[in-house]
C-alpha positions as CSV (number, residue, x, y, z in Angstrom):
1,K,-4.0,-36.6,-9.1
2,I,-5.8,-34.0,-11.2
3,D,-4.6,-33.4,-14.8
4,S,-2.6,-30.4,-16.0
5,A,-5.5,-28.4,-17.5
6,V,-7.7,-28.8,-14.4
7,L,-4.8,-27.8,-12.1
8,K,-4.2,-24.7,-14.1
9,E,-7.9,-23.8,-14.1
10,K,-8.1,-24.1,-10.3
11,L,-4.9,-22.0,-9.9
12,T,-6.3,-19.3,-12.2
13,E,-9.4,-19.2,-10.1
14,L,-7.3,-19.0,-7.0
15,E,-5.1,-16.2,-8.4
16,E,-8.2,-14.1,-9.3
17,G,-9.4,-14.4,-5.7
18,G,-12.3,-16.7,-6.5
19,I,-11.9,-18.9,-3.4
20,F,-11.6,-15.9,-1.1
21,R,-14.5,-14.0,-2.8
22,S,-16.7,-17.0,-2.1
23,L,-15.8,-16.5,1.6
24,G,-16.7,-12.9,1.4
25,I,-13.2,-11.5,1.3
26,R,-13.0,-9.1,-1.6
27,N,-9.4,-8.2,-2.3
28,F,-7.0,-10.7,-0.8
29,L,-5.8,-11.8,-4.3
30,E,-6.4,-9.5,-7.3
31,G,-4.8,-11.3,-10.2
32,D,-1.7,-9.6,-9.1
33,L,1.9,-9.5,-10.2
34,L,2.7,-12.9,-8.8
35,S,0.4,-14.9,-11.1
36,W,2.9,-14.6,-14.0
37,Y,3.5,-18.4,-14.0
38,L,0.0,-19.1,-15.4
39,N,0.9,-17.2,-18.6
40,D,4.1,-19.3,-19.0
41,W,2.6,-22.6,-18.0
42,N,4.7,-25.6,-19.0
43,D,5.9,-28.9,-17.7
44,P,8.7,-27.6,-15.4
45,I,6.4,-24.9,-13.9
46,E,3.7,-27.5,-13.4
47,E,6.2,-29.8,-11.6
48,A,7.4,-27.0,-9.4
49,I,3.8,-26.0,-8.5
50,R,2.9,-29.6,-7.6
51,G,5.9,-29.7,-5.4
52,I,4.8,-26.5,-3.6
53,I,1.3,-28.0,-3.1
54,E,2.7,-31.2,-1.7
55,R,4.9,-29.3,0.8
56,L,2.0,-27.1,1.9
57,N,-0.1,-30.2,2.5
58,Q,2.4,-31.1,5.2
59,Y,1.4,-28.1,7.3
60,D,-1.3,-28.2,9.9
61,P,-3.6,-25.3,9.4
62,E,-4.6,-25.4,13.1
63,T,-1.1,-24.0,13.8
64,M,-2.4,-20.5,12.8
65,E,-5.1,-20.7,15.5
66,L,-2.8,-22.2,18.2
67,V,0.2,-19.9,17.8
68,P,-0.8,-17.1,15.5
69,E,2.1,-14.8,16.5
70,E,4.7,-17.4,15.5
71,T,2.9,-17.8,12.2
72,R,3.2,-14.1,11.5
73,D,6.9,-14.2,12.4
74,I,7.4,-17.1,9.9
75,L,5.8,-14.9,7.2
76,K,8.0,-12.0,8.0
77,K,11.1,-14.2,7.7
78,L,9.6,-15.8,4.5
79,Y,9.5,-12.4,2.9
80,Q,13.1,-11.7,3.8
81,F,14.2,-15.0,2.3
82,L,12.2,-14.5,-0.9
83,V,13.6,-11.0,-1.6
84,P,17.4,-10.9,-2.0
85,K,19.2,-8.8,0.6
86,Q,20.6,-6.4,-2.1
87,I,17.1,-5.7,-3.5
88,R,15.8,-5.1,0.0
89,H,18.7,-2.7,0.6
90,D,18.0,-0.9,-2.7
91,L,14.3,-0.6,-1.7
92,G,15.3,0.7,1.7
93,E,13.4,-2.1,3.4
94,Y,14.4,-3.0,6.9
95,Y,11.8,-5.1,8.7
96,T,11.0,-3.8,12.2
97,P,11.4,-6.1,15.2
98,D,8.1,-6.4,17.1
99,W,9.5,-4.8,20.3
100,L,10.3,-1.6,18.5
101,A,6.9,-1.5,16.8
102,E,5.3,-2.1,20.2
103,R,7.3,0.8,21.6
104,C,6.1,3.1,18.9
105,L,2.5,2.2,19.6
106,N,3.1,2.9,23.3
107,Q,4.6,6.3,22.5
108,I,1.5,7.4,20.4
109,G,-0.8,6.1,23.2
110,Y,-2.5,3.4,21.1
111,G,-3.5,0.8,23.7
112,V,-6.3,-0.7,25.8
113,R,-6.3,2.2,28.2
114,E,-7.3,4.7,25.5
115,Q,-10.9,5.8,25.4
116,D,-12.8,4.6,22.3
117,L,-9.8,2.8,20.9
118,L,-11.7,1.1,18.1
119,Q,-12.7,4.6,16.8
120,K,-9.1,5.7,16.5
121,R,-7.6,5.6,13.0
122,V,-4.1,4.2,12.4
123,L,-2.1,4.4,9.1
124,D,1.2,2.9,8.1
125,P,2.0,4.6,4.8
126,G,4.8,2.2,3.9
127,C,3.6,-0.9,5.7
128,G,5.9,-3.7,4.4
129,S,4.7,-7.0,5.7
130,G,2.4,-5.3,8.2
131,T,4.2,-5.5,11.5
132,F,2.9,-2.2,13.0
133,L,-0.7,-2.9,11.8
134,I,-0.8,-6.4,13.1
135,L,0.3,-5.3,16.6
136,A,-2.3,-2.5,16.4
137,I,-5.0,-5.1,15.6
138,K,-3.9,-7.2,18.5
139,R,-4.4,-4.2,20.9
140,A,-7.7,-3.3,19.3
141,K,-9.0,-6.9,19.8
142,E,-7.8,-6.9,23.4
143,Y,-9.6,-3.6,24.0
144,A,-12.8,-5.0,22.4
145,R,-12.6,-8.1,24.6
146,L,-12.2,-6.1,27.8
147,K,-15.1,-3.8,26.9
148,G,-17.4,-6.7,25.7
149,I,-17.8,-5.3,22.2
150,D,-19.5,-7.5,19.6
151,P,-17.0,-9.4,17.4
152,A,-18.7,-8.4,14.2
153,D,-18.5,-4.7,15.2
154,T,-14.9,-5.2,16.3
155,L,-14.0,-6.5,12.8
156,T,-15.9,-3.7,11.1
157,Q,-14.1,-1.1,13.0
158,I,-10.6,-2.7,12.6
159,A,-11.1,-2.9,8.8
160,K,-12.2,0.7,8.7
161,N,-9.6,2.2,10.9
162,I,-6.3,0.2,10.7
163,V,-4.9,0.8,7.2
164,G,-1.7,0.2,5.2
165,F,-0.2,1.4,1.9
166,D,2.8,0.0,0.1
167,L,4.3,0.1,-3.4
168,N,5.9,-3.3,-3.3
169,P,3.4,-6.0,-4.5
170,L,5.1,-8.8,-2.5
171,A,5.0,-6.7,0.6
172,V,1.2,-6.0,0.0
173,I,0.3,-9.7,-0.3
174,S,2.4,-10.5,2.8
175,A,0.6,-7.7,4.7
176,R,-2.8,-8.9,3.6
177,T,-2.0,-12.4,4.6
178,N,-0.8,-11.2,8.0
179,Y,-3.9,-9.0,8.4
180,L,-6.2,-12.0,7.6
181,L,-4.4,-14.1,10.2
182,A,-4.7,-11.3,12.7
183,V,-8.5,-11.1,12.3
184,A,-9.1,-14.8,11.6
185,D,-11.0,-15.5,14.8
186,L,-13.4,-12.6,13.9
187,L,-14.1,-13.7,10.3
188,K,-17.0,-16.0,11.2
189,H,-18.8,-13.0,12.7
190,K,-18.3,-10.6,9.7
191,K,-21.3,-8.8,8.2
192,G,-21.2,-8.7,4.4
193,E,-18.0,-8.6,2.4
194,L,-14.6,-7.7,3.9
195,T,-12.1,-5.5,2.0
196,I,-8.6,-5.9,3.5
197,P,-7.4,-2.3,4.0
198,I,-3.9,-2.9,2.6
199,Y,-3.5,-1.1,-0.7
200,L,-0.8,-1.3,-3.5
201,C,-0.3,2.4,-4.0
202,D,2.1,5.3,-3.7
203,S,1.4,7.2,-0.5
204,I,3.8,10.0,-1.4
205,N,2.6,10.7,-4.9
206,P,-0.9,9.4,-5.5
207,P,-2.8,10.4,-8.7
208,S,-3.6,14.1,-8.9
209,A,-6.0,16.0,-11.1
210,K,-4.7,17.5,-14.3
211,H,-6.5,19.9,-16.6
212,Q,-6.2,20.5,-20.3
213,E,-4.6,23.8,-21.2
214,N,-6.8,24.0,-24.4
215,L,-10.2,25.4,-23.3
216,F,-11.8,23.7,-26.3
217,D,-10.5,20.3,-25.5
218,K,-13.5,18.2,-24.7
219,E,-11.6,15.8,-22.4
220,G,-11.5,18.2,-19.5
221,G,-10.0,17.3,-16.2
222,Y,-8.5,13.9,-15.6
223,Y,-6.3,11.9,-13.1
224,Q,-3.1,10.3,-14.4
225,I,-1.8,7.0,-13.2
226,S,1.8,6.2,-14.1
227,T,2.7,2.5,-14.5
228,S,5.5,0.5,-16.0
229,V,3.4,0.1,-19.2
230,G,2.7,3.8,-19.5
231,L,0.2,6.3,-18.4
232,F,-3.5,5.7,-17.7
233,R,-5.9,8.6,-17.6
234,F,-9.1,8.5,-15.6
235,P,-11.9,11.1,-15.8
236,E,-11.9,13.5,-12.9
237,G,-15.7,13.4,-12.5
238,L,-15.5,9.6,-11.8
239,V,-13.0,9.8,-9.0
240,Q,-15.2,8.7,-6.2
241,R,-14.5,5.5,-4.2
242,A,-17.6,3.5,-5.2
243,V,-17.6,4.7,-8.8
244,I,-13.9,3.7,-9.3
245,Q,-14.6,0.3,-8.0
246,K,-17.5,-0.2,-10.4
247,V,-15.6,1.2,-13.4
248,T,-12.5,-1.0,-12.8
249,V,-14.7,-4.1,-12.6
250,L,-16.3,-3.1,-15.9
251,L,-12.9,-2.5,-17.5
252,E,-11.6,-5.9,-16.4
253,D,-14.8,-7.7,-17.3
254,G,-15.0,-6.1,-20.7
255,V,-11.4,-7.1,-21.6
256,K,-12.0,-10.7,-20.5
257,K,-15.2,-10.9,-22.6
258,K,-13.5,-9.3,-25.6
259,Q,-16.0,-6.5,-25.8
260,T,-15.5,-3.8,-28.4
261,T,-14.9,-0.3,-27.1
262,E,-18.5,0.6,-28.1
263,Q,-19.9,-2.4,-26.2
264,F,-17.9,-1.5,-23.1
265,L,-19.0,2.2,-23.2
266,E,-22.6,1.1,-23.6
267,R,-22.4,-1.0,-20.5
268,V,-20.7,1.9,-18.6
269,Q,-23.5,4.2,-19.7
270,V,-26.2,1.8,-18.5
271,D,-24.5,1.4,-15.1
272,L,-23.1,4.9,-14.4
273,K,-24.6,7.5,-16.8
274,V,-21.3,9.2,-17.6
275,E,-20.8,12.4,-19.6
276,E,-19.4,12.4,-23.2
277,K,-16.0,13.7,-22.2
278,E,-15.8,11.0,-19.6
279,R,-16.8,8.3,-22.1
280,D,-14.0,9.4,-24.4
281,L,-11.3,9.1,-21.7
282,L,-12.7,5.8,-20.5
283,G,-12.7,4.5,-24.1
284,Q,-9.0,5.4,-24.4
285,T,-8.1,3.6,-21.2
286,Y,-10.2,0.6,-22.2
287,E,-8.4,0.4,-25.6
288,K,-5.0,0.5,-23.9
289,L,-6.1,-2.5,-21.7
290,V,-7.2,-4.4,-24.8
291,E,-3.9,-3.7,-26.4
292,L,-2.1,-5.0,-23.3
293,E,-4.3,-8.1,-23.3
294,A,-3.4,-8.8,-26.9
295,K,0.3,-8.7,-25.9
296,G,-0.4,-11.0,-22.9
297,I,0.5,-8.4,-20.3
298,N,-2.9,-7.5,-19.0
299,G,-4.7,-9.0,-16.0
300,I,-3.6,-6.6,-13.3
301,W,-3.8,-3.0,-14.6
302,A,-7.5,-2.3,-13.8
303,R,-6.9,-3.4,-10.2
304,I,-3.7,-1.3,-10.0
305,I,-5.7,1.7,-11.1
306,K,-8.3,1.0,-8.3
307,N,-5.6,0.6,-5.7
308,A,-3.7,3.7,-6.9
309,F,-6.6,5.9,-5.8
310,A,-6.8,4.6,-2.2
311,P,-4.8,7.4,-0.6
312,L,-7.4,9.9,-1.9
313,F,-10.3,8.1,-0.3
314,M,-9.0,7.0,3.1
315,G,-9.4,10.3,4.9
316,Q,-7.2,11.4,7.8
317,F,-5.9,9.4,10.8
318,D,-5.4,9.9,14.5
319,Y,-2.1,8.1,14.4
320,I,0.6,7.4,11.8
321,I,3.2,4.8,12.6
322,G,5.8,2.8,10.6
323,N,9.3,2.3,9.3
324,P,9.4,4.2,5.9
325,P,11.9,3.1,3.2
326,W,15.4,4.4,3.7
327,V,16.6,5.4,0.3
328,N,18.4,8.6,-0.2
329,W,17.8,11.0,-3.2
330,E,20.9,10.0,-5.1
331,S,19.8,6.3,-5.1
332,L,16.3,6.9,-6.3
333,P,15.5,6.1,-10.0
334,Q,15.7,9.3,-12.1
335,E,12.1,8.8,-13.2
336,Y,10.9,8.9,-9.6
337,R,13.0,11.9,-8.8
338,D,11.4,13.7,-11.7
339,K,7.9,12.7,-10.6
340,T,8.4,13.8,-7.0
341,A,10.6,16.9,-7.4
342,H,7.7,19.3,-7.1
343,I,6.7,17.6,-3.7
344,W,10.2,18.0,-2.2
345,K,10.0,21.7,-3.3
346,Q,6.5,22.1,-2.0
347,Y,7.7,21.2,1.6
348,D,10.9,23.2,1.2
349,L,13.0,20.1,1.8
350,F,15.6,21.1,-0.8
351,E,15.8,22.9,-4.1
352,H,15.8,20.5,-7.1
353,T,17.4,22.8,-9.6
354,G,20.6,22.9,-11.7
355,L,23.6,20.6,-11.3
356,R,22.8,19.5,-7.7
357,A,19.6,17.9,-8.7
358,R,21.0,16.2,-11.9
359,L,23.9,14.7,-10.0
360,G,21.7,13.6,-7.1
361,S,24.2,15.0,-4.6
362,A,21.6,15.7,-1.9
363,K,21.7,13.2,1.0
364,D,18.0,13.6,1.9
365,D,16.2,10.4,2.4
366,I,12.8,9.3,0.8
367,S,11.6,8.7,4.4
368,V,11.8,12.5,4.9
369,L,9.3,13.1,2.1
370,M,7.0,10.3,3.3
371,T,7.1,11.8,6.8
372,Y,6.1,15.3,5.5
373,V,3.4,14.1,3.1
374,S,2.0,11.8,5.8
375,I,1.8,14.7,8.4
376,D,0.3,17.0,5.8
377,K,-2.2,14.8,4.0
378,Y,-3.0,11.9,6.3
379,L,-2.7,13.1,9.9
380,K,-5.5,14.9,11.7
381,D,-4.9,18.1,13.6
382,K,-3.5,17.1,17.0
383,G,-2.7,13.7,15.6
384,R,0.5,11.9,16.4
385,L,3.2,10.4,14.2
386,C,5.9,7.9,15.4
387,I,8.3,6.4,12.8
388,V,11.6,4.7,12.7
389,I,14.0,6.9,10.7
390,T,17.7,7.3,10.0
391,Q,19.5,9.2,12.7
392,S,21.7,11.0,10.2
393,L,18.7,13.3,9.3
394,F,19.2,15.1,12.6
395,K,22.8,16.0,12.2
396,T,24.1,15.6,8.7
397,V,25.4,18.6,6.7
398,G,24.1,18.5,3.2
399,G,21.1,16.4,4.1
400,G,18.3,16.8,6.5
401,E,18.3,20.6,6.7
402,G,14.8,20.8,5.3
403,F,13.6,18.0,7.5
404,R,14.9,19.8,10.6
405,R,12.7,22.8,9.9
406,F,9.7,20.8,11.2
407,R,7.4,22.9,9.1
408,L,5.2,22.0,6.2
409,G,6.8,24.3,3.6
410,K,8.3,27.8,4.0
411,K,5.0,29.3,5.2
412,G,3.3,26.1,6.2
413,T,2.2,24.8,9.6
414,P,4.9,23.8,12.0
415,F,4.6,20.5,13.9
416,K,5.8,19.8,17.4
417,V,8.7,17.3,18.0
418,L,7.8,15.4,21.2
419,Q,10.7,13.0,21.3
420,V,13.7,11.6,19.3
421,D,15.4,8.4,20.4
422,D,18.9,7.7,19.3
423,M,19.2,3.9,18.8
424,V,22.6,3.8,17.0
425,D,24.3,1.8,19.8
426,L,21.3,-0.5,20.2
427,Q,21.4,-1.6,16.5
428,P,17.7,-2.9,16.4
429,F,17.9,-4.4,12.9
430,D,19.2,-7.9,12.2
431,S,22.4,-7.9,10.1
432,A,22.1,-4.2,9.3
433,T,24.4,-1.4,10.6
434,N,22.0,1.4,10.1
435,K,22.0,4.6,12.2
436,T,18.5,4.1,13.7
437,S,16.4,6.6,15.5
438,V,12.7,6.9,16.4
439,F,10.9,10.2,15.6
440,F,7.8,11.2,17.5
441,C,5.8,14.4,16.8
442,Q,2.4,16.0,16.9
443,K,0.6,18.0,14.2
C-alpha cells in the first residue's frame, strides 16, 4: 500500500495525462474539470479514491477486447447514472440508441459500400458520449479491413476525419474514452502521437475576431474566449492551429514554473517571434492565468483556450450527424442568449428585439441554431446532414418558422430537405416522452 503523498503524486500525473502521453496519446486527459479532488485532498477523499481503485482492480481489462461494444454501452449508461436526470434534461441531453444512430449513418450513405470511405469527413457538433462517432469508426474499420488498408493508415485517417465537439466536460471525457476503445486494436500500429479529435468547445459560437475601434490602440485585432472566470483575449495573428498549441503549452508551463510575465514573454519571443502588440495581449492573458493560479483555480484554462479554437481549424465535412441538445430559447441562460442573439438573427431564425426577447417567449430550440450553423460553417457543398431533432419544429406556431425556411438567412443559400421521419409514436428514447423526428438534408 503506497502512502498518501505518493498516491496523490501519481494521481496528479494521471490527471495531467502523463501516462497517456507516454503512450503517445496527446490529449486524452488535459488536467480537466474533473481533477478538482486533488486541490481538496484530505482523508475522506483519499479513502474514497482508494475504494475506487480497489473496485477498478476487480475488472478484467481483456473485457474491452473481447466485447468492446458492450463496454461502450456500459460507459453510455455510466454517464447517465453520473449526471442527474434533471440536469440532463436542462442540458437537453438525450442519449441516442445505437439503432437510431445506425439509421442516420445509413441515410447519409456512410458505409462500406461508399467509395473512398476513409477520406470522407464526419462531424458530430454536439457529440455527447460519442455514439454516432463510434459507430462511424466501426464502419470505417470494416471498410479498411475489406480493402486491405494498412492499420496505421486506417488510424491516421479515422483521427483526421471522424470528429466531435461538445461543451460538456463530462461528455467530452466519455467520448474520448469511447473513441480510444473504438480504435484500441489500431493503437499498436500508430505513427507518432495521436490526438483524439474530440474537443471541448462551442460549435455554435466559437471565438471570433474583434478589432479595436480606436485606430491608435496598439493591441489591434484579437479573439475573445468567454469562460466562467471571465474573458481571455488572444492575438489574431497567432490564431493558427500549430501556433495556438505551442502558445498554450508555454502559458501552462510558465504558470507552473512561476515565471514572471517578462520571463514568459522572453520564452515566447524565442520560440515564436511575435510582434509587440501580440506580446502585450499575451502578457495580459498570462497575468490572468497567474492570478487564477494564486487563487487555486488554474490548471485548465490554457487547455480550454486551445480546445475553444478547434471549430476554426477543423475545416468542412462531407457529413454531419448527431443529436443536438434540445433546449428551447426560453430555457437558455440569459448570458448565452445574449452571446448568440446575433447568430439567430444572422440566419433569420427569429428577431431578438423588444419584449419578446426579454421574456424568452420564443419556442425555438437551440438544436435549430446548431443545425443552421453546422450547415453553413462545417458542411461542404453537396454535403449531407442527418440529425435527431424535435418534431415540434415542423409544425408549432410561435416556434420553428425560421427553421422551416430552410435557407441560411433572408438572402442566403437554401438547402434541400431530403427526408423527415416522424418518430413520435415510436418513442426511441428511454424514459423520455419527447416528440422525436429525424431530419435529413443536403447543402
